[in-house]
C-alpha positions, -999 to +999 in steps of 0.1 A: +417-909-882+434-898-850+465-889-871+444-866-892+428-849-862+463-843-846+473-827-880+443-806-881+448-795-845+486-788-852+475-768-883+451-747-862+477-740-837+502-732-865+476-707-879+471-692-845+508-687-838+512-672-873+484-648-866+499-639-832+533-632-849+515-611-876+498-591-849+531-586-831+549-576-862+520-551-873+522-538-836+560-534-838+558-518-872+531-494-861+552-485-830+581-478-853+561-456-876+547-438-845+582-434-830+595-420-864+565-397-867+570-384-831+606-379-838+599-361-871+573-340-853+599-333-825+624-323-851+599-301-870+591-283-835+627-278-829+633-263-863+603-241-860+614-229-824+649-220-839+633-200-866+611-182-842+642-176-820+661-162-851+630-141-860+628-128-824+664-116-824+661-101-859+628-083-848+643-070-816+675-058-832+653-039-859+630-025-833+655-011-809+678+004-836+654+033-841+653+046-806+691+040-800+698+060-833+676+088-821+693+090-787+726+090-803+717+118-829+701+139-801+732+135-780+755+145-807+733+177-815+733+186-778+771+182-776+776+204-808+754+230-792+770+231-758+805+231-773+802+252-805+770+272-810+772+301-785+738+314-795+721+282-788+742+273-758+722+298-737+689+287-754+675+268-724+643+257-745+664+243-772+685+222-747+654+210-727+638+200-761+667+178-770+668+163-735+630+155-735+636+138-770+663+117-755+643+109-725+613+098-749+635+077-769+648+060-737+613+055-725+603+040-759+632+016-757+623+006-723+587-002-734+601-024-762+624-043-740+593-046-714+571-059-742+596-086-754+602-097-718+565-101-712+560-121-744+591-143-733+575-147-700+540-158-716+559-184-735+571-199-702+537-195-688+551-170-662+533-138-671+514-130-639+488-105-628+480-095-592+446-082-593+430-061-566+398-039-561+408-005-570+389+029-577+383+034-614+398+068-612+432+051-617+421+047-654+422+085-659+456+087-642+468+061-666+454+079-696+470+113-687+505+095-683+501+078-716+489+109-735+523+120-748+510+141-774+480+157-757+454+143-781+431+121-761+396+134-758+365+121-739+347+119-706+361+110-673+357+074-661+325+068-640+332+060-603+332+021-598+355-004-582+375-024-608+393-056-603+428-051-620+465-052-617+472-016-619+507-021-633+494-044-661+465-021-668+491+007-675+509-016-699+475-025-717+465+011-722+499+024-730+504-002-758+469+007-773+477+044-772+512+040-785+499+020-815+472+047-823+498+076-821+524+055-842+500+042-870+471+068-870+487+099-857+452+115-849+432+125-820+421+096-798+385+094-784+380+075-752+344+066-738+332+044-710+300+024-703+291+006-671+274-029-675+265-054-650+298-072-648+323-049-666+335-015-673+335-011-709+363+012-723+365+023-760+397+037-774+390+050-810+414+067-833+406+084-867+432+068-890+430+043-919+421+013-898+432-021-907+423-042-936+394-065-928+413-096-937+439-087-912+417-075-883+417-108-866+457-113-870+467-079-853+464-095-818+487-123-828+523-123-816+547-105-838+520-097-865+522-064-883+499-055-911+515-057-946+511-020-951+531-011-919+556-040-920+566-026-955+569+010-942+595+027-921+574+028-890+591+007-864+571-019-844+575-052-827+540-067-834+537-074-796+516-044-784+481-056-791+491-092-785+502-085-750+472-062-743+448-089-752+467-115-732+469-094-701+432-085-702+423-122-704+445-128-675+427-101-655+393-120-663+384-093-689+384-091-728+397-069-755+382-066-791+395-046-820+373-034-849+372-010-877+345+018-874+346+033-907+363+064-895+392+046-878+402+017-855+385+010-822+399-011-793+373-019-768+383-031-732+361-050-709+374-043-673+360-066-646+342-050-619+347-059-583 
């Protein structure tokens, strides 16, 4: 009888030991699976990052090619005029026009590089804003500076104090106006409405708008609508993405919608 009890106790201990070993084996196996999964996810992330880097380089090259080509052609035309064509050599308006075109292309190139740099800084979490309380009249100044085609219409901004980074605000409005001129090429209506906490600013063009199934995507980084991605119109897909990102960093908001007669971008600029 005592031997039987000893055998039973030994068997129980053996079962317990087997259970512990089984748990340890399952735990080790699970850790291996998790480690393999984490390694696989890390490799996948690395592959996606490499693909994004390649896409970024390709997009950058395609985007800056246009302005550089334009500057080169205008330079060649200007050189030809100044060395060969006696009639146009003395045509001051013609020469100034070519210089203005070159300046415009250089400015376009600067904006493209600035957008790519801001996007890269956002990736690193280093895109910064330095807000201050500023009179709203600065918005009128920014609009005049951005109105390269003289087609912005609307009332002046109401006098209030707004809490913005003026340099970043310029970048936001410039990107929106540039998008409208590039893709709609129409007059642009600007209107304002003061609420309790925000100065609401609407920027509306009268172009074809954006397909409804893509309206939520056009503020994503590098996204271009199918229509424009297949066209000859150059673009980086960063303008509205950066505008929205900067507005949020300035404690404001940006919304995009079709109006039936065009595309409307609404900015909510925080009041002081």
